[in-house]
KEKE-3310 file (N, C-alpha, C; in steps of 0.2 Angstrom, whole numbers, plus 5000, padded with zeros to 4 digits):
npx = (5204:5215:5218:5226:5233:5242:5256:5267:5262:5255:5267:5272:5263:5264:5277:5275:5268:5264:5255:5247:5241:5225:5220:5212:5201:5190:5182:5173:5172:5178:5193:5195:5199:5198:5196:5196:5209:5216:5214:5215:5206:5207:5218:5217:5211:5214:5230:5236:5230:5231:5222:5225:5237:5232:5231:5231:5233:5232:5229:5228:5215:5206:5188:5182:5171:5172:5184:5179:5171:5181:5186:5174:5171:5179:5176:5181:5187:5190:5196:5195:5184:5180:5171:5157:5153:5145:5131:5130:5137:5133:5139:5145:5151:5163:5171:5188:5201:5214:5209:5203:5214:5224:5216:5217:5205:5195:5183:5170:5175:5189:5192:5195:5203:5213:5218:5216:5230:5237:5235:5241:5253:5262:5267:5265:5270:5270:5280:5280:5290:5289:5294:5295:5291:5293:5288:5290:5281:5274:5269:5266:5278:5287:5300:5306:5316:5314:5298:5287:5277:5266:5268:5262:5249:5235:5240:5233:5236:5246:5260:5262:5257:5246:5251:5247:5242:5245:5239:5234:5221:5206:5199:5180:5168:5158:5144:5135:5131:5120:5120:5109:5108:5095:5092:5103:5112:5126:5137:5133:5133:5147:5152:5147:5150:5164:5166:5161:5171:5182:5180:5180:5175:5176:5172:5168:5163:5158:5146:5137:5122:5115:5103:5092:5083:5071:5072:5078:5091:5104:5116:5125:5133:5144:5145:5156:5159:5161:5143:5142:5149:5146:5133:5134:5143:5137:5126:5133:5138:5127:5123:5134:5133:5120:5117:5122:5114:5104:5088:5071:5059:5064:5074:5080:5086:5089:5091:5100:5100:5098:5109:5108:5101:5110:5120:5117:5113:5125:5131:5125:5127:5140:5142:5134:5122:5109:5112:5111:5102:5104:5109:5119:5134:5147:5157:5173:5178:5192:5197:5202:5192:5187:5186:5175:5161:5162:5165:5155:5146:5147:5146:5137:5125:5113:5113:5121:5136:5144:5159:5170:5169:5169:5180:5179:5169:5155:5150:5136:5132:5127:5130:5146:5150:5164:5172:5183:5186:5181:5186:5200:5202:5205:5213:5214:5209:5201:5191:5185:5172:5161:5154:5147:5152:5168:5176:5193:5198:5207:5215:5223:5240:5251:5266:5279:5277:5271:5281:5290:5281:5279:5293:5292:5285:5290:5302:5297:5288:5294:5292:5277:5265:5257:5240:5241:5241:5231:5233:5243)
npy = (5069:5078:5080:5088:5086:5094:5103:5097:5086:5094:5097:5086:5082:5092:5089:5076:5077:5074:5078:5095:5104:5110:5121:5123:5133:5131:5131:5140:5149:5144:5140:5144:5135:5116:5103:5106:5097:5098:5103:5114:5113:5106:5110:5118:5130:5142:5148:5156:5169:5186:5198:5209:5214:5215:5206:5190:5173:5160:5143:5140:5135:5138:5142:5155:5161:5156:5162:5175:5173:5171:5184:5192:5189:5197:5209:5213:5214:5209:5221:5225:5218:5206:5199:5188:5177:5165:5164:5173:5166:5153:5143:5131:5126:5133:5147:5150:5157:5158:5156:5169:5178:5174:5179:5192:5198:5211:5220:5235:5242:5244:5257:5266:5260:5252:5238:5219:5214:5224:5221:5210:5201:5190:5174:5158:5145:5133:5130:5127:5117:5110:5116:5121:5138:5152:5169:5185:5188:5188:5198:5216:5224:5217:5215:5205:5200:5199:5204:5195:5191:5201:5198:5186:5187:5190:5182:5170:5158:5155:5155:5149:5137:5143:5139:5144:5160:5177:5189:5208:5214:5224:5235:5232:5244:5255:5258:5262:5269:5276:5286:5290:5294:5298:5296:5302:5303:5295:5301:5312:5304:5301:5314:5316:5307:5310:5320:5317:5309:5317:5325:5329:5319:5306:5295:5278:5269:5270:5269:5267:5262:5258:5254:5251:5239:5245:5251:5263:5274:5276:5284:5276:5280:5278:5278:5275:5273:5279:5281:5294:5301:5296:5301:5315:5317:5312:5320:5332:5328:5326:5340:5346:5340:5342:5355:5350:5342:5340:5347:5341:5331:5317:5316:5313:5313:5304:5296:5282:5272:5262:5248:5237:5235:5243:5237:5226:5231:5234:5224:5218:5227:5223:5207:5208:5204:5208:5203:5189:5180:5180:5175:5181:5187:5192:5206:5213:5228:5238:5254:5273:5282:5295:5292:5283:5288:5288:5277:5269:5273:5269:5253:5239:5236:5246:5242:5242:5243:5255:5254:5259:5272:5275:5269:5255:5245:5235:5226:5220:5208:5200:5185:5180:5193:5204:5214:5219:5225:5237:5244:5244:5257:5264:5268:5255:5239:5223:5210:5194:5188:5181:5169:5162:5159:5156:5164:5171:5173:5184:5199:5203:5205:5220:5219:5220:5217:5206:5199:5199:5193:5180:5177:5176:5166:5155:5155:5152:5142:5130:5119:5120:5119:5124:5130:5132:5142:5149:5162:5166)
npz = (5035:5041:5057:5067:5086:5093:5093:5088:5082:5071:5065:5061:5052:5043:5039:5033:5021:5006:4997:4991:5005:5011:5020:5035:5049:5059:5047:5042:5033:5021:5008:4996:4981:4979:4992:5009:5019:5030:5047:5060:5071:5083:5090:5104:5117:5130:5134:5142:5151:5157:5163:5169:5162:5150:5141:5131:5127:5116:5110:5091:5087:5095:5099:5094:5101:5114:5116:5118:5128:5139:5141:5141:5155:5163:5159:5147:5129:5111:5103:5089:5084:5076:5061:5059:5048:5044:5044:5032:5021:5022:5030:5043:5058:5070:5071:5073:5084:5076:5063:5063:5065:5053:5042:5045:5051:5053:5061:5059:5071:5067:5062:5072:5081:5076:5066:5067:5064:5072:5086:5089:5097:5096:5088:5085:5075:5061:5047:5028:5028:5040:5050:5067:5072:5082:5085:5091:5106:5123:5129:5128:5127:5124:5110:5097:5085:5067:5062:5060:5065:5060:5047:5046:5050:5041:5029:5027:5028:5019:5022:5033:5045:5058:5077:5089:5097:5102:5110:5112:5123:5126:5138:5139:5133:5142:5139:5124:5110:5095:5082:5069:5052:5040:5023:5015:5000:4993:4990:5000:5011:5012:5015:5027:5036:5036:5042:5055:5059:5059:5070:5087:5095:5097:5088:5084:5076:5059:5047:5030:5023:5008:5007:5019:5031:5027:5015:5014:5013:5024:5036:5049:5064:5078:5095:5110:5126:5144:5152:5154:5147:5134:5130:5132:5121:5111:5109:5106:5094:5086:5085:5079:5065:5061:5054:5042:5036:5023:5019:5019:5016:5016:5023:5039:5057:5071:5087:5095:5109:5117:5124:5121:5109:5102:5100:5093:5082:5076:5076:5067:5055:5055:5052:5040:5040:5033:5019:5021:5017:5004:4986:4980:4974:4985:4988:4994:4994:4996:4998:4993:5004:4999:4987:4986:4982:4968:4964:4969:4961:4951:4951:4946:4952:4965:4976:4991:5004:5016:5026:5038:5038:5023:5018:5015:5006:5004:4992:4983:4970:4956:4952:4945:4941:4939:4948:4948:4936:4938:4950:4946:4940:4951:4966:4973:4980:4976:4984:4984:4994:4994:4983:4968:4957:4948:4949:4953:4970:4977:4973:4959:4961:4959:4947:4955:4968:4967:4963:4976:4985:4981:4983:4997:5000:4995:5003:5014:5011:5003:4996:4991:4997:5006:5006:4992:4978:4982:4985:4977)
capx = (5205:5220:5216:5233:5231:5246:5261:5271:5258:5253:5273:5273:5257:5267:5283:5274:5263:5265:5251:5246:5237:5221:5221:5206:5202:5183:5179:5167:5174:5183:5199:5196:5198:5201:5193:5201:5211:5220:5211:5217:5201:5208:5223:5212:5213:5217:5237:5238:5225:5233:5219:5229:5242:5228:5236:5228:5237:5228:5229:5225:5211:5201:5184:5180:5165:5179:5190:5175:5169:5185:5187:5168:5171:5184:5174:5186:5185:5194:5194:5195:5177:5181:5166:5153:5150:5142:5125:5131:5140:5129:5143:5143:5156:5164:5175:5194:5205:5219:5207:5203:5221:5225:5213:5216:5199:5194:5176:5169:5181:5195:5194:5196:5207:5217:5216:5219:5237:5239:5234:5245:5260:5266:5263:5270:5267:5273:5280:5280:5294:5287:5299:5292:5293:5291:5290:5286:5281:5267:5267:5266:5285:5293:5302:5311:5319:5310:5291:5284:5269:5263:5267:5259:5243:5233:5243:5227:5240:5251:5267:5263:5251:5246:5248:5247:5243:5246:5235:5233:5215:5205:5192:5175:5165:5153:5140:5138:5125:5122:5118:5106:5106:5092:5091:5108:5116:5133:5141:5132:5135:5154:5155:5144:5156:5171:5166:5161:5178:5186:5177:5183:5170:5178:5167:5170:5159:5155:5146:5131:5119:5111:5097:5091:5077:5066:5074:5079:5098:5107:5122:5126:5139:5143:5149:5157:5163:5155:5138:5139:5153:5142:5128:5136:5147:5130:5122:5137:5139:5122:5124:5140:5131:5113:5118:5125:5110:5099:5082:5067:5055:5067:5080:5080:5092:5087:5097:5098:5103:5098:5115:5107:5099:5115:5125:5114:5113:5132:5133:5120:5130:5147:5140:5131:5115:5104:5113:5113:5096:5104:5114:5123:5141:5149:5165:5174:5183:5197:5198:5202:5185:5186:5183:5170:5156:5163:5165:5147:5140:5150:5144:5131:5120:5113:5113:5130:5136:5151:5160:5177:5169:5171:5186:5178:5163:5153:5146:5134:5131:5125:5136:5151:5151:5169:5172:5191:5187:5181:5191:5205:5202:5205:5219:5213:5208:5194:5193:5179:5170:5156:5153:5143:5158:5175:5182:5198:5196:5211:5214:5230:5245:5256:5272:5284:5273:5269:5287:5290:5276:5282:5297:5292:5281:5296:5306:5293:5285:5298:5287:5273:5260:5251:5235:5243:5235:5225:5235:5247)
capy = (5075:5079:5085:5086:5088:5097:5108:5092:5082:5098:5098:5080:5081:5094:5086:5070:5078:5073:5082:5101:5105:5115:5121:5127:5132:5129:5128:5144:5154:5143:5143:5142:5128:5110:5101:5106:5091:5098:5108:5115:5115:5102:5114:5122:5130:5147:5145:5161:5177:5191:5204:5216:5215:5215:5200:5184:5168:5154:5140:5143:5132:5139:5145:5164:5162:5154:5167:5181:5172:5174:5191:5194:5187:5201:5216:5214:5213:5209:5227:5224:5216:5201:5197:5180:5177:5161:5166:5175:5161:5148:5138:5129:5125:5137:5153:5152:5163:5157:5158:5178:5181:5172:5183:5198:5200:5217:5224:5242:5248:5246:5263:5269:5257:5247:5232:5212:5215:5229:5219:5203:5202:5185:5168:5150:5141:5126:5132:5122:5111:5107:5119:5125:5145:5156:5175:5190:5188:5187:5204:5222:5226:5212:5214:5201:5198:5201:5206:5188:5192:5205:5194:5179:5189:5192:5178:5165:5151:5152:5155:5145:5136:5146:5135:5149:5168:5181:5196:5212:5215:5231:5234:5233:5250:5254:5259:5264:5273:5277:5292:5289:5300:5294:5300:5305:5300:5291:5308:5316:5301:5301:5319:5316:5302:5313:5326:5315:5305:5323:5329:5328:5315:5298:5290:5270:5266:5275:5265:5268:5257:5261:5252:5246:5234:5247:5252:5268:5276:5277:5283:5274:5283:5274:5282:5270:5274:5279:5282:5302:5305:5295:5304:5321:5317:5309:5328:5337:5326:5330:5348:5345:5337:5343:5359:5348:5337:5342:5348:5338:5325:5310:5315:5313:5313:5298:5292:5275:5273:5256:5246:5230:5236:5246:5232:5221:5235:5235:5216:5216:5230:5219:5202:5209:5201:5208:5199:5183:5176:5180:5170:5185:5186:5197:5210:5218:5234:5242:5261:5278:5284:5301:5287:5276:5289:5286:5267:5266:5275:5262:5247:5237:5235:5251:5239:5241:5246:5256:5255:5263:5279:5273:5265:5248:5244:5229:5227:5213:5207:5194:5178:5181:5201:5205:5221:5221:5229:5245:5245:5245:5262:5268:5266:5250:5232:5219:5203:5191:5185:5174:5169:5156:5158:5152:5170:5171:5176:5189:5204:5202:5210:5223:5213:5222:5215:5199:5194:5198:5189:5175:5175:5176:5160:5150:5155:5148:5135:5129:5113:5125:5114:5125:5133:5134:5146:5155:5171:5168)
capz = (5036:5046:5065:5074:5091:5096:5087:5086:5078:5067:5063:5058:5047:5037:5035:5029:5018:4999:4992:4994:5011:5011:5028:5038:5057:5060:5041:5042:5026:5014:5007:4989:4976:4983:4999:5016:5022:5037:5050:5066:5074:5088:5094:5107:5125:5131:5139:5147:5151:5161:5163:5172:5158:5144:5137:5130:5123:5114:5105:5084:5085:5100:5097:5095:5106:5122:5117:5120:5136:5145:5140:5145:5163:5165:5156:5141:5123:5106:5101:5083:5083:5069:5060:5059:5041:5044:5040:5024:5019:5023:5035:5050:5062:5075:5070:5076:5084:5072:5057:5063:5062:5048:5038:5048:5050:5058:5059:5061:5075:5065:5060:5077:5086:5071:5064:5070:5065:5077:5092:5088:5100:5095:5085:5085:5067:5058:5041:5024:5030:5046:5056:5072:5073:5087:5084:5095:5113:5126:5132:5123:5127:5119:5102:5095:5077:5062:5064:5056:5067:5055:5041:5045:5050:5033:5025:5025:5029:5014:5023:5038:5048:5065:5081:5095:5096:5108:5108:5116:5122:5129:5141:5135:5134:5148:5136:5118:5106:5088:5078:5063:5048:5035:5017:5012:4994:4996:4991:5006:5019:5013:5018:5036:5040:5035:5048:5061:5061:5062:5076:5095:5098:5097:5085:5084:5070:5053:5041:5028:5020:5003:5008:5026:5031:5024:5009:5016:5015:5032:5040:5056:5068:5085:5100:5115:5133:5150:5150:5154:5141:5127:5132:5130:5115:5107:5110:5102:5087:5082:5084:5074:5058:5059:5050:5036:5033:5018:5023:5015:5019:5015:5029:5046:5061:5076:5090:5098:5116:5122:5124:5118:5102:5098:5099:5088:5076:5073:5074:5060:5049:5054:5048:5032:5041:5028:5014:5023:5014:4996:4983:4975:4976:4990:4987:4999:4989:5000:4993:4999:5006:4994:4980:4986:4979:4962:4964:4969:4955:4945:4952:4943:4956:4968:4984:4994:5011:5017:5033:5039:5036:5016:5016:5015:5002:5002:4985:4981:4963:4952:4952:4939:4939:4941:4950:4946:4931:4941:4954:4942:4939:4956:4970:4978:4979:4977:4986:4982:5000:4994:4975:4965:4952:4948:4949:4959:4976:4979:4968:4955:4963:4953:4946:4961:4974:4965:4965:4983:4988:4978:4985:5003:4998:4992:5009:5021:5009:4996:4992:4989:5000:5010:5002:4986:4972:4985:4985:4973)
cpx = (5209:5218:5220:5229:5234:5250:5265:5267:5256:5260:5274:5268:5259:5272:5280:5270:5266:5262:5249:5241:5232:5218:5214:5206:5196:5179:5173:5166:5177:5189:5202:5196:5200:5197:5198:5203:5215:5214:5214:5213:5203:5215:5218:5214:5217:5222:5237:5232:5226:5228:5221:5233:5238:5231:5233:5232:5234:5230:5225:5218:5205:5195:5183:5176:5170:5181:5186:5173:5175:5185:5181:5168:5174:5182:5179:5184:5191:5191:5192:5189:5177:5173:5163:5150:5147:5134:5125:5134:5138:5134:5142:5149:5156:5170:5182:5198:5211:5216:5206:5208:5225:5222:5214:5210:5196:5187:5176:5174:5188:5197:5195:5202:5214:5214:5218:5227:5239:5238:5237:5251:5264:5262:5268:5265:5270:5274:5280:5284:5295:5292:5293:5294:5290:5293:5287:5287:5274:5264:5270:5273:5290:5295:5307:5312:5315:5302:5287:5277:5264:5262:5263:5251:5241:5236:5239:5231:5244:5258:5268:5257:5251:5245:5245:5246:5243:5243:5234:5226:5214:5198:5186:5171:5160:5146:5140:5130:5125:5118:5116:5104:5102:5091:5096:5111:5123:5137:5140:5135:5143:5157:5152:5150:5161:5171:5164:5168:5183:5185:5182:5179:5170:5173:5171:5167:5156:5153:5139:5128:5114:5104:5095:5086:5071:5066:5076:5088:5099:5115:5121:5133:5139:5149:5150:5160:5158:5150:5136:5144:5149:5137:5128:5139:5141:5126:5126:5138:5134:5122:5129:5137:5124:5113:5120:5122:5105:5092:5078:5064:5058:5072:5078:5085:5086:5093:5095:5103:5103:5103:5114:5107:5104:5120:5124:5113:5119:5134:5130:5126:5137:5146:5138:5125:5110:5105:5113:5107:5097:5108:5119:5130:5143:5155:5166:5179:5184:5197:5198:5194:5183:5182:5178:5164:5156:5164:5159:5144:5142:5149:5138:5125:5119:5111:5120:5130:5144:5152:5168:5177:5170:5175:5185:5170:5162:5149:5141:5131:5130:5132:5139:5153:5158:5170:5179:5192:5186:5184:5199:5207:5204:5212:5215:5211:5202:5195:5186:5177:5166:5154:5150:5147:5164:5179:5187:5196:5200:5212:5223:5235:5250:5263:5278:5283:5272:5277:5289:5286:5278:5288:5298:5289:5287:5300:5302:5289:5288:5295:5281:5266:5253:5247:5238:5240:5231:5227:5238:5245)
cpy = (5075:5084:5085:5090:5093:5099:5102:5088:5086:5098:5091:5079:5086:5092:5078:5071:5078:5076:5089:5100:5111:5116:5127:5126:5129:5127:5133:5149:5152:5146:5142:5136:5122:5109:5103:5098:5093:5105:5108:5115:5110:5105:5119:5124:5138:5146:5151:5167:5181:5198:5210:5219:5215:5211:5194:5180:5163:5150:5140:5141:5133:5144:5152:5164:5159:5159:5174:5179:5173:5181:5196:5194:5194:5210:5218:5212:5211:5216:5228:5221:5211:5198:5189:5180:5171:5159:5168:5170:5154:5143:5135:5129:5131:5142:5151:5156:5164:5160:5166:5179:5179:5177:5189:5202:5205:5220:5232:5246:5249:5253:5266:5267:5254:5240:5224:5213:5219:5227:5213:5204:5196:5179:5163:5147:5137:5130:5126:5115:5108:5109:5122:5133:5148:5164:5181:5188:5188:5193:5211:5225:5222:5213:5211:5200:5201:5199:5199:5190:5195:5202:5189:5182:5192:5186:5172:5159:5148:5153:5150:5143:5138:5140:5138:5156:5171:5187:5201:5213:5222:5230:5236:5239:5249:5254:5263:5266:5274:5284:5290:5295:5298:5299:5301:5301:5297:5296:5310:5311:5301:5307:5320:5312:5305:5319:5323:5312:5311:5327:5325:5322:5308:5294:5283:5267:5272:5271:5268:5263:5260:5260:5247:5243:5237:5252:5259:5270:5277:5276:5281:5277:5280:5278:5277:5274:5275:5282:5289:5306:5302:5299:5312:5323:5317:5316:5332:5335:5327:5336:5350:5345:5340:5350:5357:5343:5341:5342:5344:5333:5317:5311:5316:5311:5308:5296:5283:5274:5266:5252:5239:5231:5240:5241:5226:5225:5234:5228:5214:5219:5226:5211:5201:5205:5201:5204:5191:5178:5175:5175:5175:5184:5193:5199:5213:5223:5238:5249:5267:5280:5290:5297:5284:5281:5287:5280:5265:5267:5270:5255:5245:5236:5241:5249:5239:5244:5248:5255:5257:5270:5280:5270:5257:5249:5238:5229:5220:5213:5201:5190:5180:5188:5201:5213:5223:5226:5237:5247:5247:5252:5267:5264:5261:5243:5228:5213:5200:5186:5180:5173:5161:5154:5156:5159:5169:5175:5183:5194:5203:5208:5212:5217:5214:5216:5208:5194:5194:5194:5181:5172:5173:5169:5154:5151:5150:5143:5133:5122:5116:5120:5118:5132:5136:5137:5150:5161:5172:5168)
cpz = (5043:5051:5069:5080:5095:5091:5085:5080:5071:5062:5058:5053:5042:5033:5032:5023:5010:4994:4996:5000:5010:5018:5031:5046:5057:5053:5040:5037:5021:5012:5000:4986:4981:4990:5004:5018:5028:5041:5057:5073:5084:5092:5097:5113:5125:5137:5143:5145:5156:5162:5164:5167:5152:5138:5137:5125:5121:5108:5098:5084:5091:5098:5098:5101:5114:5122:5121:5128:5140:5145:5143:5152:5165:5162:5150:5135:5117:5103:5094:5080:5077:5068:5059:5052:5040:5040:5032:5021:5019:5026:5040:5053:5067:5072:5074:5077:5079:5064:5056:5060:5056:5041:5040:5048:5055:5056:5059:5065:5072:5064:5065:5081:5081:5070:5068:5072:5071:5084:5092:5091:5098:5092:5086:5079:5066:5050:5035:5024:5036:5052:5060:5073:5076:5086:5089:5102:5116:5129:5129:5123:5124:5112:5100:5088:5072:5063:5060:5058:5062:5048:5040:5046:5042:5028:5023:5024:5023:5016:5030:5042:5057:5070:5088:5092:5103:5107:5113:5116:5127:5133:5137:5138:5140:5144:5129:5116:5099:5086:5071:5058:5042:5030:5012:5007:4999:4996:4998:5013:5019:5016:5026:5039:5042:5042:5054:5063:5062:5067:5083:5099:5099:5094:5083:5078:5064:5047:5037:5024:5014:5003:5015:5024:5026:5017:5009:5015:5021:5033:5046:5060:5076:5089:5107:5121:5138:5148:5151:5148:5134:5127:5128:5124:5109:5104:5104:5095:5082:5079:5078:5066:5057:5053:5041:5032:5028:5021:5019:5020:5019:5020:5036:5050:5068:5080:5094:5102:5119:5120:5121:5111:5098:5097:5094:5081:5073:5073:5069:5054:5050:5050:5041:5033:5035:5022:5015:5019:5005:4993:4980:4978:4980:4987:4993:4995:4996:4996:4997:4998:5001:4986:4981:4983:4972:4961:4965:4965:4950:4945:4948:4945:4962:4976:4987:5001:5012:5025:5031:5036:5026:5014:5015:5012:5002:4997:4984:4974:4961:4950:4943:4935:4942:4942:4950:4942:4934:4944:4952:4941:4945:4959:4975:4976:4980:4979:4986:4990:4998:4986:4973:4959:4953:4948:4953:4964:4978:4972:4966:4959:4958:4953:4951:4965:4973:4967:4972:4987:4987:4982:4992:5003:4999:4998:5015:5018:5003:4992:4989:4991:5004:5006:4995:4981:4975:4983:4980:4965)
residu = (MET:LEU:THR:PRO:LYS:ASP:GLU:GLN:GLU:LEU:SER:GLU:ALA:VAL:LEU:GLY:ALA:SER:ASP:PRO:LEU:ARG:ILE:ILE:GLY:GLY:GLY:THR:ARG:GLY:VAL:GLY:PRO:GLY:ALA:PRO:ASN:LEU:SER:THR:ARG:GLU:LEU:THR:GLY:VAL:THR:LEU:TYR:GLU:PRO:GLY:ALA:LEU:THR:LEU:VAL:ALA:LYS:SER:GLY:THR:PRO:LEU:ALA:GLU:ILE:ASN:GLU:HIS:LEU:ALA:SER:GLU:GLY:GLN:MET:LEU:ALA:PHE:GLU:PRO:SER:ASP:PHE:ARG:PRO:LEU:LEU:ARG:THR:GLU:GLY:GLU:PRO:THR:ILE:GLY:GLY:ILE:VAL:ALA:ALA:ASN:GLU:SER:GLY:PRO:ARG:ARG:LEU:ALA:VAL:GLY:ALA:CYS:ARG:ASP:PHE:LEU:LEU:GLY:VAL:ARG:PHE:VAL:ASP:GLY:SER:GLY:ASN:VAL:VAL:LYS:ASN:GLY:GLY:ARG:VAL:MET:LYS:ASN:VAL:THR:GLY:TYR:ASP:LEU:VAL:LYS:LEU:LEU:CYS:GLY:SER:HIS:GLY:THR:LEU:GLY:ILE:LEU:SER:GLU:VAL:SER:LEU:LYS:VAL:LEU:PRO:ARG:PRO:GLU:THR:SER:ALA:SER:LEU:MET:ILE:TYR:GLY:PRO:THR:VAL:ASP:GLU:ALA:VAL:GLY:LEU:MET:ALA:ARG:ALA:MET:GLY:SER:PRO:TYR:GLU:VAL:THR:GLY:ALA:ALA:TYR:SER:SER:GLN:ASP:MET:ALA:GLY:HIS:PRO:VAL:VAL:PHE:LEU:ARG:LEU:GLU:GLY:SER:GLU:THR:GLN:VAL:THR:GLY:ARG:LEU:SER:LYS:LEU:ARG:ASN:LEU:LEU:GLU:PRO:PHE:VAL:PRO:THR:GLY:GLU:ASN:TYR:ALA:ILE:SER:GLU:LEU:THR:ASP:VAL:ASP:ALA:VAL:GLN:GLN:GLN:TRP:VAL:SER:LEU:ARG:ASP:LEU:ASP:GLU:GLU:ALA:GLY:THR:TYR:ARG:ASP:VAL:TRP:ARG:LEU:SER:VAL:LYS:PRO:SER:ASP:ALA:PRO:ALA:ILE:CYS:ALA:ALA:LEU:PRO:GLU:PRO:ASN:TYR:GLN:LEU:ASP:TRP:ALA:GLY:GLY:ARG:ILE:TRP:ALA:PHE:THR:GLU:PRO:GLY:THR:ASP:LEU:ARG:ASN:ILE:ILE:GLY:GLN:PHE:ASP:GLY:HIS:ALA:THR:LEU:ILE:LYS:SER:ALA:SER:ASN:LEU:PRO:ARG:PHE:HIS:PRO:GLU:PRO:ALA:PRO:LEU:ALA:ASN:LEU:SER:ALA:GLY:LEU:ARG:ASN:GLN:PHE:ASP:PRO:ARG:GLY:ILE:LEU:ASN:SER:GLY:LEU:MET:GLY)
# end
């Protein structure tokens, strides 16, 4: 395993590579076929943190836990709340900030504030020819050249190996609360979440579980901010939605206001904790929220979870079940997150987009050695 300790060593490792490189950060998610042979885990350290400017710069192998510690000390956070899938995937190691950026990993708060890509200010990376490339900057006002920052985010190491990232951060909310609605069908749930997101009450999380720990379907709605604001908005949101909740013994509304319990609830939803002990395949379906009920009705198993008010579906299936046959009927795409089968991880791209993607990979990695075959 190659473990370069600085950017120069990383450049030399790529330049000297004669075989394909399977690149990982902390090794918590996997990179597809082939054993990893290069890790950025030794490229560590927060190199710049300016709380007043809401800016943090860190080397790509810096553990996410270290980033969170720095931010927590100043009452700040990564607003896109990246997931930790170690229990789900049964992996060890430490998630790294470079791995988070390479995957554009974004959690429930994305529907309110944006994705990881929207908070990325600048990058340094090594391309497939061993060149060190810098793009973007360390402050929010900086604009330089082509927007490679957005291109690298979500490329899963196929265009370059990140060595440093610059991120915008946000203040951590003073408190949070959840409104839970028990009993709705997926159609009713999508309607309720849409009304909540269309309200003026600043909902920062809208999720639905077809089966909670007790086997009941539940809508989860999160509010964040100052204590006085959250209390008032929670009451108004409940009053807004109650007339649209069907009556019957299977339906109920409750509130959760203990901040620690709310945080744990959304960490569990974010990390798919209820699925951590299973061996089933896990799919991430990116869809239009209005299509979510029809897609869920077509799933082979009735156990699933919605996030982003229905824009993201987590589906759990028996190994080998290819949900792309279902998603192909809709305007969306499917990504295989966890699998006991040999199905490809990423959704096939339409021919025009596939040609564009292949052209970009050829420009950044003409030898085809960076996680080759992973996304193409």
